C-alpha positions in Angstrom: 0.0 -0.1 0.4 1.3 3.6 -0.9 0.9 5.4 2.4 0.4 9.5 2.4 3.3 11.4 4.1 2.0 15.0 3.9 4.0 17.5 3.7 1.8 19.7 6.0 2.7 17.3 8.7 -0.7 16.3 10.1 0.5 13.4 12.7 1.8 14.0 16.4 4.8 11.8 15.5 6.3 10.7 12.1 6.3 7.1 11.4 9.3 5.3 12.0 11.1 3.4 8.9 13.6 0.4 9.5 14.8 -2.5 7.5 16.7 -4.8 9.9 13.8 -5.0 12.6 11.5 -3.3 14.7 10.0 -3.1 17.9 6.7 -1.2 19.2 5.2 -1.0 22.6 3.9 1.4 25.1 7.3 2.0 27.2 10.6 3.2 25.6 12.5 1.1 28.2 10.8 -2.3 26.9 10.9 -1.3 23.4 14.7 -0.8 23.7 15.1 -4.1 25.4 13.3 -5.7 22.5 15.2 -4.3 20.1 18.6 -4.9 21.6 17.8 -8.6 21.5 16.9 -8.3 17.8 20.5 -6.4 17.1 22.1 -9.0 19.0 21.0 -11.6 16.5 17.7 -12.9 18.0 14.2 -13.2 16.4 11.0 -11.9 16.6 10.1 -14.3 19.4 12.7 -14.1 21.4 12.6 -9.8 21.2 9.0 -10.3 21.9 9.4 -12.4 25.1 12.3 -10.2 26.6 10.3 -7.0 25.6 7.1 -8.8 27.6 9.3 -9.5 30.5 10.4 -5.8 30.9 7.1 -4.7 30.4 6.2 -6.7 34.0 8.8 -4.2 35.6 7.6 -0.8 34.1 4.2 -1.3 34.0 3.4 -3.7 36.6 -0.2 -2.6 37.0 -1.2 -3.7 34.1 0.9 -6.8 33.0 2.7 -9.4 34.5 3.5 -13.2 35.1 0.3 -13.2 37.5 -1.8 -12.5 34.4 -2.7 -14.1 31.1 -1.1 -13.5 27.3 -2.5 -14.1 24.0 -0.3 -14.0 20.7 -0.7 -14.1 16.8 2.7 -15.5 15.1 4.0 -15.4 11.5 7.3 -17.6 11.2 8.0 -18.4 7.4 4.4 -17.4 6.4 2.8 -19.8 8.9 0.5 -18.3 10.9 -0.8 -19.7 14.3 -2.7 -18.3 17.6 -1.3 -18.5 21.0 -3.6 -18.9 23.8 -1.8 -18.4 27.2 -5.1 -17.3 29.2 -5.8 -19.4 32.6 -9.1 -21.0 33.6 -11.2 -21.3 36.6 -9.8 -23.4 39.7 -11.0 -26.7 39.7 -12.5 -26.1 43.3 -14.7 -23.0 41.2 -18.7 -23.4 42.0 -21.0 -20.9 41.7 -23.1 -21.4 44.8 -19.9 -21.1 46.7 -18.7 -17.8 45.0 -22.4 -16.1 45.1 -22.3 -17.0 49.0 -18.9 -15.3 49.4 -19.2 -12.3 47.0 -20.7 -8.9 48.4 -20.4 -7.7 44.5 -23.7 -7.4 43.1 -24.8 -6.7 39.4 -27.4 -4.2 38.2 -30.1 -6.4 38.8 -28.9 -6.9 42.4 -27.9 -10.4 42.0 -24.6 -12.0 43.2 -21.8 -10.9 41.0 -17.8 -11.9 40.4 -16.1 -9.2 42.8 -12.9 -7.2 41.4 -10.7 -7.8 44.6 -9.4 -10.5 46.5 -8.7 -14.4 45.8 -12.2 -15.0 44.3 -11.6 -13.4 41.0 -7.8 -14.8 40.3 -7.7 -17.5 37.7 -4.9 -19.5 36.8 -2.3 -17.2 35.4 -0.9 -18.3 31.6 1.5 -15.8 30.8 4.4 -17.3 31.9 3.7 -20.5 30.2 2.8 -18.2 27.4 6.3 -16.6 27.1 8.0 -20.2 27.8 6.0 -21.8 24.7 6.7 -18.8 22.2 10.3 -19.3 23.0 10.3 -22.9 23.0 8.6 -23.2 19.4 10.0 -20.6 17.7 13.0 -18.4 19.7 16.6 -19.0 19.2 17.3 -18.4 23.1 16.3 -19.8 26.5 13.8 -18.4 28.6 16.4 -17.4 31.1 18.5 -15.6 29.0 15.6 -13.7 27.6 14.4 -12.9 31.1 17.9 -11.0 32.1 17.1 -7.5 31.1 13.9 -7.4 33.3 16.1 -8.7 36.0 18.4 -6.1 36.0 16.0 -3.5 35.6 13.8 -4.9 38.5 17.1 -4.9 40.7 18.5 -1.5 39.9 15.2 0.3 39.2 13.5 2.4 36.3 12.1 5.7 36.5 8.3 6.2 36.6 7.0 7.5 33.6 3.9 10.5 33.5 1.3 7.8 32.3 2.1 5.3 34.7 2.4 7.9 37.6 -1.0 8.8 36.4 -2.3 5.1 37.1 -0.4 4.7 40.2 -2.1 7.4 41.8 -5.6 6.4 40.4 -5.0 3.0 42.1 -3.5 4.0 45.3 -6.5 4.0 47.5 -7.5 0.6 46.5 -3.8 -1.1 46.8 -3.3 0.4 50.1 -5.9 -2.3 51.4 -3.4 -5.0 51.0 -0.2 -4.8 52.7 2.0 -6.6 50.1 0.7 -4.7 47.3 1.2 -1.7 49.1 5.0 -2.6 50.3 5.5 -3.5 46.5 4.2 -1.1 44.7 3.8 2.4 46.9 6.8 4.3 48.2 8.5 4.3 51.8 5.6 6.7 53.0 2.7 4.6 51.4 2.4 7.3 48.7 2.0 6.6 45.1 5.3 6.8 43.1 5.1 10.1 41.0 6.8 10.7 37.5 10.8 10.5 37.7 11.1 8.5 40.9 12.7 5.1 40.6 10.6 2.2 41.1 12.7 -0.9 42.4 11.3 -4.2 42.9 13.9 -6.8 44.3 11.0 -9.1 45.3 10.4 -9.6 41.7 14.0 -9.9 40.2 14.5 -12.7 43.1 11.0 -14.4 41.4 12.6 -14.0 37.9 16.1 -15.0 38.9 14.3 -18.2 40.4 12.5 -19.1 37.2 16.3 -18.6 35.3 17.4 -21.3 37.6 14.6 -23.6 38.2 12.4 -23.1 35.0 8.8 -22.4 34.8 7.8 -25.5 36.9 9.1 -22.8 40.1 5.7 -21.2 38.9 3.4 -23.8 37.9 3.6 -26.0 40.8 6.7 -25.3 42.7 7.6 -22.6 45.3 6.5 -19.3 43.5 2.9 -21.2 42.4 2.8 -22.1 46.3 3.3 -18.3 47.0 0.7 -18.0 44.9 -1.8 -20.1 46.2 -1.3 -19.3 49.6 -2.2 -15.7 48.9 -5.3 -16.4 46.9 -6.2 -18.6 49.6 -5.8 -16.4 52.3 -8.1 -13.9 50.8 -11.0 -16.4 49.9 -9.9 -17.8 46.6 -10.1 -21.4 45.8 -7.0 -21.6 43.3 -4.9 -25.0 44.3 -1.4 -26.0 43.6 -2.8 -28.7 41.3 -4.6 -25.9 38.8 -1.3 -25.1 38.0 0.3 -27.7 37.9 -2.2 -28.9 35.5 -1.9 -25.9 33.1 -0.5 -25.5 29.7 -1.3 -22.8 26.9 -2.7 -23.7 23.4 -1.9 -23.0 19.9 -4.5 -22.6 17.7 -5.5 -20.8 14.2 -6.4 -17.4 13.8 -9.7 -15.8 12.2 -10.0 -13.5 9.9 -12.1 -11.3 7.7 -11.4 -8.7 4.9 -12.0 -4.9 5.1 -11.2 -2.6 2.4 -8.8 -5.0 0.7 -6.9 -5.6 3.9 -7.5 -9.5 5.5 -8.0 -8.9 9.4 -6.5 -11.5 11.6 -7.5 -11.9 15.1 -7.2 -14.5 17.7 -10.2 -16.7 18.2 -12.4 -17.0 21.2 -12.4 -16.9 24.5 -10.8 -13.5 23.2 -13.0 -10.7 21.8 -11.3 -10.8 18.7 -14.9 -11.7 17.0 -16.2 -8.8 18.0 -13.4 -6.3 15.8 -14.2 -8.8 12.8 -18.2 -8.4 13.2 -17.9 -4.8 13.4 -15.6 -4.6 10.4 -18.1 -6.6 8.4 -21.0 -4.4 9.5 -19.0 -1.3 8.5 -18.1 -2.9 5.3 -21.8 -2.5 4.4 -21.5 1.1 3.8 -19.5 3.3 1.9 -17.7 5.5 4.3 -15.9 8.9 3.8 -12.0 8.3 4.6 -11.9 11.5 6.8 -11.9 10.1 10.8 -13.9 12.9 12.0 -16.7 12.7 9.6 -19.8 12.5 11.3 -21.8 9.9 9.3 -18.5 7.7 9.4 -18.6 7.9 13.2 -22.1 7.2 13.6 -22.0 4.2 11.4 -18.6 3.0 13.0 -20.3 3.6 16.6 -23.3 1.9 15.5 -21.4 -1.3 14.3 -19.6 -1.7 17.4 -22.6 -1.5 19.4 -24.0 -4.5 17.1 -20.8 -6.5 17.4 -20.7 -6.1 21.4 -24.4 -6.9 21.8 -23.4 -10.5 19.8 -20.0 -10.9 21.8 -21.3 -10.5 25.3 -24.1 -13.0 24.4 -21.6 -15.6 22.9 -18.1 -15.5 23.8 -16.3 -17.5 26.0 -14.6 -20.6 26.5 -14.9 -22.7 23.1 -14.4 -25.9 25.2 -17.3 -25.5 27.2 -20.1 -23.7 24.6 -20.6 -23.8 21.1 -19.5 -20.1 20.1 -21.5 -19.5 16.6 -18.4 -17.9 14.8 -19.4 -18.9 11.7 -23.1 -16.5 12.2 -20.9 -14.0 13.8 -18.2 -13.7 10.8 -20.8 -14.3 8.1 -21.1 -11.5 5.4 -24.9 -12.2 4.8 -25.4 -11.6 8.8 -23.4 -8.8 8.7 -25.5 -7.5 5.7 -28.7 -8.6 7.6 -27.4 -6.5 11.0 -26.5 -3.6 8.8 -30.0 -2.7 7.8 -30.7 -1.9 11.4 -28.6 1.0 11.2 -30.5 4.1 10.6 -29.7 7.8 11.0 -30.6 7.8 14.5 -28.2 6.5 17.4 -29.7 2.7 18.8 -29.7 1.3 22.0 -28.4 -2.3 22.3 -28.5 -5.0 25.1 -25.0 -5.4 25.8 -22.6 -2.9 27.6 -18.7 -2.6 27.0 -17.2 -2.4 30.3 -14.3 0.3 30.9 -11.1 -1.8 32.0 -8.2 -0.9 30.2 -5.0 -2.4 32.1 -3.2 -4.4 29.8 -0.1 -4.2 27.6 0.5 -4.6 23.8 3.9 -5.5 22.1 4.8 -6.0 18.4 8.0 -7.5 16.9 9.2 -7.8 13.2 12.2 -9.0 12.6 14.5 -8.6 9.3 13.5 -12.2 8.1 10.0 -10.6 8.2 8.7 -13.0 11.1 6.3 -11.0 13.4 4.8 -11.4 16.9 2.0 -9.9 17.9 1.7 -10.1 21.9 -1.0 -9.0 24.4 0.0 -9.5 28.4 -2.5 -8.6 30.9 -3.8 -8.8 34.6 -6.8 -7.1 33.7 -7.5 -4.4 35.9 -5.4 -1.8 37.5 -3.4 -4.0 39.5 -5.2 -7.0 38.8 -7.3 -8.2 41.9 -5.1 -6.1 44.2 -3.3 -9.0 45.7 0.3 -9.3 45.1 3.0 -12.2 45.7 6.9 -12.4 44.7 6.8 -8.8 43.5 4.0 -9.0 41.2 0.3 -8.6 41.1 -2.4 -11.4 40.2 -5.1 -10.7 37.6 -8.8 -10.5 38.5 -9.6 -12.2 35.1 -12.6 -14.3 36.8 -14.1 -11.2 37.2 -15.5 -11.6 33.9 -17.1 -14.7 34.7 -21.2 -14.5 35.1 -22.8 -16.0 38.5 -25.8 -16.9 36.4 -25.6 -20.5 35.4 -27.9 -19.8 32.5 -25.2 -17.5 30.9 -22.9 -18.8 27.9 -19.8 -17.1 30.1 -20.9 -18.5 33.6 -18.3 -20.0 35.9 -17.5 -23.4 35.5 -14.2 -25.7 37.0 -11.6 -25.2 34.5 -13.3 -22.7 32.2 -11.3 -20.2 30.7 -13.7 -16.7 31.0 -14.2 -14.1 28.3 -10.9 -12.2 27.4 -10.9 -8.6 26.5 -7.2 -8.9 25.0 -6.8 -9.4 21.3 -3.4 -9.1 19.1 -4.1 -8.8 15.5 -2.4 -8.8 12.3 -2.8 -7.7 8.9 -2.5 -9.7 5.1 -2.9 -7.9 1.8 -3.1 -10.2 -1.5 -2.1 -13.5 0.8 1.0 -11.6 1.9 2.0 -10.6 5.4 1.5 -7.0 6.0 1.1 -5.8 9.7 1.7 -7.2 13.2 -0.2 -4.7 15.3 -3.1 -4.4 18.3 -4.8 -1.8 20.3 -4.7 -2.4 24.1 -7.7 -1.1 26.7 -10.4 -3.5 27.4 -13.5 -2.8 25.5 -11.2 -0.1 23.7 -9.8 -2.7 22.0 -12.0 -4.3 19.2 -13.0 -0.5 18.7 -9.8 0.7 18.3 -9.1 -2.2 16.0 -12.2 -1.1 13.8 -10.8 2.7 13.6 -7.5 1.6 13.0 -8.1 -0.7 10.2 -10.1 1.9 8.6 -7.6 4.7 8.8 -4.8 1.9 7.2 -7.5 1.4 4.3 -7.9 5.4 3.7 -3.9 5.0 3.2 -3.0 6.9 6.6 0.5 5.5 7.7 0.5 3.6 10.2 1.6 6.5 12.8 -1.1 8.8 11.6 -3.4 5.7 11.8 -2.7 5.5 15.4 -2.9 9.6 15.7 -6.1 10.2 14.7 -8.9 11.0 16.8 -10.9 8.4 18.2 -14.3 7.6 20.1 -15.2 5.2 22.4 -18.2 3.4 23.3 -19.4 3.0 26.6 -23.1 2.2 27.1 -26.3 2.4 25.6 -25.9 6.0 23.7 -22.7 7.3 25.3 -19.8 7.6 23.5 -16.6 9.4 24.4 -14.7 11.5 21.7 -11.1 13.2 21.6 -13.1 16.4 21.4 -10.5 18.7 21.1 -9.9 17.2 17.8 -13.2 16.5 16.6 -14.7 20.0 14.9 -17.8 21.1 17.1 -20.1 20.8 14.3 -19.6 17.2 14.3 -20.1 16.7 17.8 -23.6 18.9 17.3 -24.2 16.3 14.5 -23.7 13.2 16.4 -25.7 14.6 19.3 -28.6 15.2 17.0 -28.8 11.6 16.0 -29.5 10.5 19.5 -25.5 10.1 20.6 -24.9 11.2 24.4 -21.3 12.7 23.9 -18.8 12.4 26.8 -16.1 15.3 26.1 -12.7 14.4 26.2 -11.7 16.4 29.8 -14.6 14.5 31.1 -13.6 11.1 30.1 -9.9 11.6 30.8 -10.6 13.0 34.2 -12.5 10.3 35.2 -9.9 8.0 34.5 -11.2 7.0 30.8 -8.9 6.6 27.7 -8.9 5.5 24.1 -6.3 2.8 24.5 -2.8 2.2 23.1 -1.9 1.0 19.9 0.9 -0.2 18.4 1.8 -1.1 14.5 4.8 -2.6 12.4 3.9 -2.6 8.9 6.1 -4.4 6.3 6.4 -3.1 2.7 6.7 -5.8 -0.4 10.5 -4.5 0.1 11.2 -5.6 3.3 11.0 -1.6 4.7 9.0 -1.6 8.0 6.9 1.4 9.0 6.4 1.7 12.4 3.8 3.7 14.5 2.9 3.8 18.3 0.5 5.4 20.4 1.0 9.0 21.4 -1.6 8.3 24.3 1.1 6.1 25.8 4.6 6.6 26.6 6.3 4.4 24.6 7.3 4.1 21.0 8.4 2.2 17.9 12.2 1.7 17.2 14.1 0.1 14.6 17.6 -0.6 13.0 
């Protein structure tokens, strides 16, 4: 694709160009760690694991070995999907959980809590790193962990964005002594931008994994510490759950939009939501301008339809027959598109606002690629910490209604928000990319693909103003860069617009994306979302 590089500079950043390898992620220290691996002769898998490990140190509120991971891989033109998400404990029981939880849903019925031991599912991330390194890497997992060990031991200055999120989470994590001791300063206050964050406990944990392998976590002393912490706070996780865990390799799912084939991870992730929204949007001849009100209206309505189906049906496909064929069907998309009129609609589903995830993408000089996403779900996950890392609360996604497709069951994986992506064009690998941020992820995928199809270069495609549908007819807009008359037009159609400052002040954001595109001649073109701290780096 011939991207536009306008002389009148319209992007917040310029696109990055290189030929020998490129890494893009949300933190510059992690991006540089991955680039160092590439420069030292490692491949995309090696660099992805090293980058992911350093992100555990520099963004510990978003990611860690206490969470889950998904990846799409492309090596020698073979595409695979790695599912390193963990299931509910074998001891999970709806009635027990309903009795123990104080949380309720909108109807007043018992719901999965956000904090404590109940929402902690088996952490799959570390096993995912190991599987990726074993299958495609050229270096041992232990060697790839070394940069993270050094940064955890010596410390890393806290960035502006991370400091903001630490401050938001501080009242919650003060309730848990080990979490406060690990992630607040000596005065029990959140770290500020420029402060040095050290995590010697996590350095010790990683060094143990280096010497003993991942069995130290999946059944060994590290895992025993995880289980002890979870059970002390009311959870059901057992050492046997960790011992039984292994990640799964599957095939990507895809659809076409404007000549680009979009590859996503299959359920239990929400990649299907992005693909269905793209299919619905394909039924309209939309303007290229990201701020055009007609385009915004139709994309918002397409997102609502896709989320309604996604929240109804997406869960662990081993326990439920997810209707993928229907949800990805062009004829079904055409049928749903006919429901979209001039006015905003109200759908039954709600898109959650949790956004605590990291995304990275690597393309090496041979054109091999890894699209990788790692998360502990909410800010500091369950708020429980052991061994210097926070434990995810991914089980919060489960329903405690036994009739729901995503109901809690022993050994079942929950609905997952994190989704890596890739692009092909005329059968050729074109890009490894993603947008992190809870429910923003499929919405971001839709908007970024639409921007790329309009020939915005990868950086400009990420920079363009975004919307984020919240619930019912509420939609947050980056109103500082969307004309007032466009906002007025959307409000006239029935959209309840939440302005940028109001949404941001309440802790909201529009995700954080990364793109590495590979041209036919092997040139890599990278972009990194200005809404985060990171960047794309290459050589």
